[in-house]
N, C-alpha and C positions, 0 to 999 in steps of 0.2 A: 587728456592724460595718456601717455604711452604706456602700454601694458601688453601682456600676453607675448613676451619675447620667446621666440622658438627658433631652434635650428633643426631643419628637417622634421618639423612638427613635433619636436621634443623640448621640454624645458631642462636646460642644463645637462645634455646628454654626455655620457662618459665614453662613447665609441661611435663618433660620426664616421660613416663609411663614405668613400668616394672623394674625388678631388674638388667637387663643386657643390658644396652644401647650400641649402636654401635658408635664408634668414627671413623671418616674418615677425610682424608685430601689428598691434591694433591701436587705434585712437589718435593717429598723427593727422592733424589738419595742415599744420605749417610745413614748409619744405623741410625735409629731413636730410640728415647726414648720418652715415654709418662709418664706424671705425672698428677694425679688428686687429688685435695684437697679441703676441705671445704673453702668457701670464707672467713669465719671468723676465720679459724685456718690454716694459710698457712704453718705453720711449721710441720704439721702432714698429709702428703699425705696418701690417702686411697688406692692408687694404683700407682705403677711405674713398667714399663715393657720395655723390649727391643726386645723380640721375637714377632714381630708384624705381621708377615704374609704379607698380602697385604693391607696396610692402605688405599689405594685409594678406595677400595670397602668395607672397614669397619673392625674394630678391636673390637671384643666383650669385654666389661668390665669384668675383672676378679679379681677385688679387693675385699675389705671388703664391708659389707652391706652399701648401700647408704641410708641416712636418708630421709624420705619423706619430702616434702616441704622445701627443703634446697638448697641454692645456692652453686654451686661448680664452681671451676676454673680448667682449664687443660691447659697443655702446651705440645708442641711437640719440641723436641731438635734434630736436625739433623746437625752434624758437628758444625759449628759456628752459625747456624741459630736457632732462637727462634721464635715461634708463639704461641699465647695465646688466649684463648677464655673462655667463661663461659656457664653454663646451670643451670637450676633449676629443681629439681625433682618434680613430681606431688604429690599432697597430698595423704596420704595412702588411704583415702576414701573421696569421694566427692559425695554428701554432708555429712558433719559430724554434724554440728549444724543447717545448713540451712534447710528449709522446702519449698516444692513446694507451691506457693501461686498464687492467681490470683484475679480477680474481684469477688465480692460476686455474687452468683447466682441470676438471675432475674433482675439485674441491667443492664443498657444499657451502655456499655463502648466499643465504636468502637475501641478506641486506649487507652488501659489502661496505666496510668502512676503511677507507684508505687514508693513511697518515704519513706525514714527514715532519721531522723537527728541524727548525732552522734557527740560526743565531743572528741577531741584529747587533752589530759592533759600533755603529755610529748613527747619529740621528737621521731619521727618515723624513724627507720633505714631502714625499708623495708616494703612495702605494696603491696600485690598481691590480685587482685580482680578476683575471679572465678565466671563467670556468664553463665547460660544457660537459655535463654528466648525463649520460643516457641510460635509461629513460628520464628520471628525475634526480635532482641533486639537492643536497643540503651542505653547502660549504660552511666551514666554521674555523675560527681561530681561537685557540685555547678554550675550546668548548662553547664559545659564543657564536651564534650565526653571523655570517659575514654580511648579511643583508636581511631585509624583512620580507623577501619574496617568498611565495609558496607556489607549489606545483610548477616548479622551474627546472629546466628551460622550457620555452613554449613548445606546444604540440605542433607537429608538422609532418608531412610525408618525408620521413627521414632519409629516404633514398634520393630525395631531390634538394631539401633544404634542411640545415641543422643550425639552430640558434645558439649562440654563446652569450654569456651574461657577464658584464663588467661590474665590479663592486669597488667602491673607494673604501679601503681599509687602513687608511693612513693612521687613524687614531687608535688602531689595534696594535701597533708594532713599535712599542718602545724598546729600549735597549734590553738585550738578554735573549733567552731562548723562547721560542713560540712553537706551538704545535699546529700545523695545517692539517685539516681534516675534511674529507669530502665523503659523504654517505650517499649511497645510490639506491633508487627504487625503480619500479617498472614503468609507471605511466602507460602511455599508449605505445611505447617502444616495445614492450614485452608483456602484453596482457596475458596472464596465465590461464584465464578461464575461457573455454570455448564459448563463442557467441556467433549470432547470425551474421554480423558484419565482418567477420574474419579478422578481427583485431588480434586474435591469437596466432595467426599465420600470416603476418604481413611480409612484404618482400624484404624488409630490412631486419627481420628478426635475428637476434644474436645475443651474445652475452652482454650484460651491463658493462659500461665502460666510461672513461672520463679522460679528458685532456684539459690541462690547466696551465696558466703561466701567471706568476706573480711579478709584476713589474715594479721595481723598486728605484726610486730616485732619491739619492741621499742629499743632505744639506750641503755636503762638500762639492756637489755637482756630479759625482760619479753615479753610475747606474748599474743595476744588476737585474737579471732575469732568471727566475727560478721556475722550472717546469716540472710536470709530472714525468717520471721515468721509473725504471726498476728499482731505484733506491727507496721508493715508497713501500710501505707495508700494507697488508690487508688483514683485518680481523672480521669477525662475524658480529653484526648488530643484533638487537633483540627482536627485530621485526621478522616474523616467520612467514607471513603472508602479506602481500599487498597487490590488490587488484582494484581497478577503478569500479568494478561492478560488485565483486564479492565483498570487498572491505579489507580491513587490515587486522592482523593478529600480532600481539607483542607479548613476549615472555621475559618478564623482569628477572627470572631465575636463570636465564640462559647465560652460561659463561661465554666470554668472547673468544676464548681459545688463544693460542700463542700466535703472534703476528707472523705472517709469511710474506716473502717478497711478492710485490705485484708483478703481473705478467703482461708483456706487451700484447695489444689487441689491435686488429686491423681497424682503420678509421671507417666511419660510415661513408656511404657513397654520396650523401648530400653535400651541398656547398655550405661551408661555414659562414654565418653572417651574425653580426651583433644584433641583439634584441633592440627593437626601435619602437616598441609600444609599451604602455604601462604594465607593470607586472601585476600578478595576482597577489593581493594583500588581504589580511584580515581587516575588515572595515566596520565591523560591529560585533560586540559581545554582549551576552545577556544570560540571566538565570532563569530557571523554570519554576513552575508550581508542580507539586508531586502528588500523585495518586497511587495508592496500592491496589493492585488487581491480582488477587490470589497471592502467589509467591513472587510476583514481579513488581517492580517499581516503574511507573510511567511518568516521564517528565514532559510537561507542555511548556514550550518556550513562547507561546503566544503569537508567533509569526512564522511564515513560511520562509525557509532559509536554504541556501546552498553553502555547504561548509562542512563542519564537524563539531565535535564536542571535546573540550578538555576535561580530563578526569582527575579529581584529587580523592585519594582513597587510602584507607588503612588495610587494604585487602590482605587476607591471610596468605601466607606463603604457600604457593602451588595452587591456589584456588583461582579459577578463571571466571571473570565476569564478562557476560555477553552484552554488547551494546548495539541495539537494533534501532535503525532509523526509518521513519516513515512520515509521509505527509498527512496521513489520516489514521485513525484507529478503527479496528474492526468492531462489530456490534458488541463483542464482549469486553471491549476496552483494551485489548491487546494489539500488538503490532505484528503484522505478517507481510512484510514487503515481498513481492514476487515479480518475476519477469519471465515471460515465455521466450524472450530472445537470448537469455544467458543460461547456460547449462549449470546444473548443480543446485544444491539446496541452501546455499548461502548467498544472500543478496542484500547489500546495504547493511552489513553486520561487521562491527569491529569486536575484538576481544582482547582482554588484558589479563595476564596471569600474574598475580601479585607475588611480592617477595617478603611480605610480613613486616616491612618497616612502617613507621608512621609517616603520614603525609607523602605518600607516593604520588607523583605527577606524571601524566602521559597524555599525549594527544597524537592523532595520526599525522604522518608526514607526507604520505604519497597518494592520498585519495581525498575526494570530497563526496558529499551526499546531499540529496535534497530531502528536507525534512521539516516538520514542525515538532514532532514527538520523538522521543528516545526512550526505549525500554531497557531496563537493566535486569538481568537475570544472573543470579549467582553472587550477588554483592554480599560480602560477609559482615556487613555492618549497616545500620540504618543510613539512608542518604540525608544529607543536610544541605544548607544553602550553598556550600562550597563544592559539593560533589561533582556537579556538572556545570560547565559554562559553554554555551553555544558560541561558535565562531563563524560568522558569515564572511565569506571570502570570494572575491571575484577580481577581474582586472580593474585596477583602481583608476577608472575613468572619472573625469570631473563631471559633476551634474552642472549643466549649463542652462537648462530650460525649466521653467516653472509655470504651470497652468493654474488658474484660479477662477472660481465662478460662484454665482449665488446658489447654484444647485449643489448641495453637499455631496450627493451621489456621484457627480461628475468629477469632483475633486478626489473622491475615493478611487474612481476609475484611474485617474492620472497617477496617483501615488502607487496603486497596485501594479499598473503597467511598468512604472519605473522600477519597482522592486523585482518584478518578473524578468525585466530585461537584464538587470545586474546579476540576478541569480543564474542567468544563462550566458555570462561572459567569462569564459575560461580559455583564453587565447584564441577562441573561435566563438561566433554566435551559435550557441547550441539550441536544441529543441527543448530539452528537459534535463535538469541536473540529476534526475533519478534514473530514468530507464535506459536512455541511450547515450546522452552526452555527445551526440553527433552534430556536426555543422550542416544541418539540413538547409539546402539551398532555398527551398520554397519558403520556409519560415523566415529566413533573413530577408528575402525579397518583400514579403508582406510587412515585416516589422521594421525595416530600415528607416522609413520616413519618421516614425515615432521615435525610434532609437536616436536618430541624429537630432531630433527636436528637443531631446531631454538630456543627452550626454555628448561630450566631446569624444567621439569614436573614430576620429580621422585616421590615426595611426593604426588602431586595432583593425578597422575594416580594410585598411590598405594591406596589412599583413594577410588578412583572409583572402583578398583578391589574389595575392601571390599563391596562397594555398589552392585556389581555384585553378590558376594557370598551371601550377605544378601537377594538378590532377588531370589535365587535358591530354588526351591521346594525340598522336601525330596526325590523326584524321580530323581532330577537332572536337571529338566527343567529350562532354563533361559528365562527371558522376553526379548523382542527386545529393551526395554528401561530400563535404570537403573539409579536412583532408580525408583520404580514403586509403584502405589497405587493399583495394581492388574491387570493393563492393559498390554497386550503385550505377554501373554502366549498363547493365541489363536488368537488374532487380529494380522494380518500380520505375523503370525507365524505358524509353525516353519520356520525359515530362518537361516540356518547354516552360510551363508555369513555374517550375523549380529552377531549371538551369539558366534561363535567360536572366537570372540575377546577376550574371557576370557583366554583360554590357550595361544593364540597368544601373548596377552600383558604380561602375566606372564613371558613368555620366552623372549620377547623383552626388558622388563625392566631389566632382569638380563643381557642380552647381553650388554646394554648400561650402566648399573649402577653397576652390579656385586654383588648385595646383595643376597647371597644364602639363607638367612633367608626367603626372599620372596617366594622361590621355595618350602621350607619346609612347610610354612604356608598355601599355597594354593594348594598343591599337593592332599590332599584328595578330595577337592571339584572339582579340575580339573578331577580327576578320575570318580567322580559321574556324572559330566556333560557329559564326552565323553561316558560313558556307556549308558547314556540316549539317545544320539545321535545314537549310534550303535543299540540300541534296537528298534528304530523306522524306520530303513531302509526298503524301499519297493522294493522288488526284487533286493536287494543288493545295492541299491542307495538311496541317501537322497532326500527328497522332500522339496521344498522351496516355500514360498509365496512371497518372494522378490528375487531379483537377480540384474541384471544390470540396476539399477533404473535410470530413467530419461534420456534415450537416446534421441537424437534429435527428435522433433515432438511427443513426448509421454508426458503424464501427470502422469506417474507412471511406472509400468513395461512395457517393450517393448515386442516384439513378441518372444524373445528367450525363449526356455525351459530352466529353471534355473538349470537343473540337473548338467551341467558342472561347473557353478560357485559354486553351493553348494558342489559338490563333491571336487573340487579343494581346497576350504577353509577347508573342513573337513579333507581331506588328509593332508594338511599342519598342522592342529591342532593335528592330531594323531601323526605325525612324531615329532612335537615339544614335545609332551608328552614323547616320547621315549627319547629325549634329556634331558628333565627335570629329568626323572627317573635316567638316568645315572649321572647327575650332583649332585643328592642328594643320590647317592649310593644305589638306589633300582632298578637296571636295570631289575630284574625279573618282577617287577610290571609293567614295561612299555613295555616289549617285545610284549605282546598281541596287544597293539595298533599299533606297527610296522606291525604286521601280518595283522591286520584289514585294515591298510592303503594300503598295497599291494593288498589285495583282492578287495578293493574298487576301486583302480586304474585299475586293470584288468577288472573289470565289467564295468567301465566307458568307456574304450576303446571298449569293445565289443558293447556297446550301441551307442556310439557317433562317433567313428572314421570311416570316410567314406570308402566304399570298395576300392576306388582308393587311400586311404591313403594320401589324400591331404587336408583334412579339418575335422574339428570337426562339426558335424551336430547337430543343436539344434532346428530344425524346417524346414519349406520349403523356407528358405532364407539363405543367408550367414551372419554369425555373426563375426564381427571384434573382439568383446569382448571375445567370446568363444574361438577363435583360439589364440588370443594374450595371454589370461590368461592361456590356456593349455601350451603354449610355456614357458611363464615366470615361471610357477609353475613346470616345468619339467615333464609334463605329456605325451608329444608326444614321441613315440619311435624314437630313433636316426635315423633310416633309413627313417622315414617319415618326419623329420624336414625340409629338403629342399623343398619338395612339399607343405608342409603346409605353410611355409614362402612365397613361390611364390604366392600362392593363396591370402595370406593376402596382399602382396605388390600389387597385381593386383587389389584387391578391393579398396584399398586406392587410387591408381592411377585413377581408373575408376570414382571415386567421385571428381576428380579434386583436389587430394591431400588433402582431408578432411577426418576427422574421422566420424564414426558413432557409437559412444559408449556412455554408461551412466557412472555411477560412478565407476564401477569396471574396465571397459575398459580404462577409463581415467588414471588409475594407470598402466595398463599393456601394452598398445598399443605401446607407445614410447620405452619402454624397449624391447619388443619383436622385433621390428625393428632394434634397435641399436645393440642388442646382436647377431643378426643374419645377419650382413653385410649390413644393410640398414639404417645406421645412418644419411645419407643425407636426406633420405625421413622423418625420425623422425624429423630432424631439420626443414624441410619444414613444416611439420604439426605443430610443436611448434610455428613457426613464422606466420602461416596462420592468415589473418586478416578478412577473410569473414566467414559468418555463415556456419556451426557450427565450432567455434574455441574459444580458450582462447583470442586471440587477438581481436576477434570481440567484446567481452565484453568491452574491454578497449577503443575501438573506439566508443563505446556507452556511455562512461563516467564513466566506473567502476573504483572503487579504492579498491575493495575487490572481492573475488570469489563469483560466483552466483550459485544458485540452478539449474536453467534451463539453457540450451544453448541459448534460445530465449531471446530477450530484454523484453519480457513480463513476465520474471521470477517472481515467487512469492517472494522468499527471494533473497536479494542481499548481503547476509552475510553467506555463506554456503561453508564450506571448502572441502566437499567430491568430488567435481569436480576439486579441485585445486592441485591435486597430480602431475601435471606437474612439480611442484617444487621438488618433490622427485627425478624425472629424472634429473633435473638440478643439484641437489647436488651429487647424487650418480653416475651419468653417464657422465654428461657434465663436471662438476668439477672433478668428479671421486673419491669421498670419501665415503666409506661405512664402518660402524662399523663392527668389527669381532665378538668378544665374550669376556666374563668375564670382563665387565666394560672397554671396549677399551684396553684390554691387547693386543689384535690383531686388526688390521684393514687393509683395502685394499685401495690402491691408483691405480686407473685404469681409467684415463680420456679418453674420445673419442674426438679427435680433428676433428671437423666437419665444413664443409662449409668454410666460410670466417671469422669465429670467430678467433680472435687472442689472446684472453686470457680468463681464467675463474679461479675462486677460491672459496673455501669454508673454513672457519675458525670456529672451535667450541671449547669451553671450556668444557672439559669433566671432569669426576671424577679424571682422572689422571693428568690433566692439558691441555694445549692448543694443539690441533691437527689441522694441517692445510695442505692444498694443493693449489698450484698456478702454473698453466702452462701458458706460453706465446710462441708465435712463430713469427718469422720473416722469410719470404720466407719458406725455408724447414728446418730451424734450430729451435729446440725446447729447451726451458728451463723449467725445472720442479723443484719447491721447495717443500720439504716435511718437516713438523715439527712433530717430534715424542716425546711425553712426557716421563718422567721417568717411567720405568716399562712396557713400550709398545713396540711392534714390528710391523712393517708395511711391507707388500708385495707391490712391486712397478712394474708397467708395463704400457706401453702406446701402444695400438694397432696401428700398422703401423709406429712405431718409433723404431729405434735401439738406445736404451739408452747406453750411455757410463758410465760404472760402476766405481764409485770412488774406490780407494784402500781400501781393507778390507771389501767390501760389498759382502755378501754371495749370492748365487743363489740357488733357491730351485729346486725341481724335475720338476716343471712346467716351469722352465726358468725365473721365476720372481725374481727380486732383493729383498733382505731381509735386512732391516735396523732396528737398535734399536735406543735408545734415542738420540736425537740431531736434528740439522737443517741440511738438506741435499739439495744439488743442483745436479741435473742431467741434462746433455745436450745430444742432439742426433739429428739425421736427419730423416725426414719423408721418408718412403720407398715407399709410394704409397698413 
């Protein structure tokens, strides 16, 4: 079945940029044919082709010129199958007639509301509204939102890139008069509260502004373009404060004042581009249980959320209700969110001043918070079931992967990690929805494999790669957060374990999605970055300000010398660069990075391998992380592996089968044990319920992954320690992506302890990939689903699989299967 039709990795996009879009789809086994035609001229296709290469990873358009601002349809024909979709090309230039406008200088408009009335005098066939409001926008027609996007447009370094958002508003524009309205908020464009990351003083700081164009195509064939200009008016909205950190304040008694003409404003320095990744949307709503604590009311929504609450109230005129958000309550049952990184005494607090009417309704427009609990102070009536509704909001990425297992705790881990990830997707992969909301590079590097195994994040992470490149200095330096207002080049930097996410993610996105254009696009910047890293080696080794962050009992870096983790991640990045160069047919450009990786590896062993060749030494203590990471990254000489593994096992056993790792070791320890004959110990660690362990969190009431191992953790919505789920998927279920957009993949489950089944299913660019194993006594059944165009290697350690007829065996003794659903059986040998 042909499915997952995409244009430039988007389903039915409204503004495809460029002259050569990529078409992709999954599930075609028969020879396929593609046709593309203007929606208003179906008899005249602009492209039809049958020599399509690998459509799962993208077929570049090769037809006649595509008209800007035009809707097209396209169809895939494969045998008797037909599948059809549509897309619209971006305007040739945006803006064309629209001008950047804002509130007049010197006037006080905390929330500018810009309006214009238009008249529609003939039937509209199509209407697309392109809007870019900085920092955040809410476009509406006749008081109704133009789309369901929130926290729009996307966050970026606005002096480098500015995203505009198209909306199809055809059904909003019948005959007669209509009011166009665009309301503006701050976002990261104009954070008002001083903070350690300098978001309050970015290089792009300036007045809020907007440019928009409404493109109208009438039924009679005529067209009209209506843009923002000085004919628009500005009034004041009721929002008096909006800050991503402090929260929002709204005054329902505030008069809007008389409208005044909008003023021209300089455009931002960044390049305007159409948004090409899923918007932030509300994806879940729910009500609370209430507890009265003194004069306060505390709502518990039963789950950890990134978003906000909707308020329905009969609040007395002039009375202000304070709405405080937190992930946990203090000992006295009240909420006291605080941050040492943000100035002021207001943090994660909204407020609403009532107007005395019945059934007032309000929700924040320009902020989101991380919370499970909400406290109301100053409410002038008793709360009821309608008073608060929680709204979870994040980039609306599709869930594509599902893990299942006979151990309920492991299913809990997977579900918690999925929620933690989505709670941290707000146009960038963030660290926490409460305290920072920053795109920390190290968090994303550690979390990306699990993220990609659970969600379709192709276009979102591609956008973030652009953010990384936008943040690169001419010399090649990357900040530890992206985007950045200038912070992170020297603060907590350099940190190769963090910033090597750039070449790593370029390579991994190709591995999972197969888009070779991504490699070509980012290769020059990857080279510049790696040259910068190599130029600052000290005595042949990298220096790092960060490392195995937040091991038990620490509040940051632990006692480890970070040279091992920094070198391991840099070596991997260098070797990935060699692979990228080969994939884009410039192997000579990448060869020197392979040489540099080998030299760095040799120097690292000289520095860190113990004379007894049984451990990696990174201080006057034993490091689980350093040794596990060296094993998983293939840095230990073969002859030393048994002794290094034995020391690692002994340390874990000496701690009562507990780990002693931070964020990097959380990703590598279980793999190091499993791959080296100690899977039962890895299973015991994963199942551990006492501190420090993943299970300990959930015995303390967690429903997401935490930042610290302790129950005093700062953030309760932090995915970088949750990479136990990567082990569950790749090693326990046994499914790992190979390369070229799942053209190859590996099935190699480890059957551990008393577990009797595990599975992982994922919808890839090629179609569904799945593995499920089960066992009864010593008999094992293994089901493997291979989509069209893919090949899987299959093995089960400790099991003699009986090979179905026609299954090949490779040089390593693994079974090799192509498209289809396969069942293998066998007996455990030990």
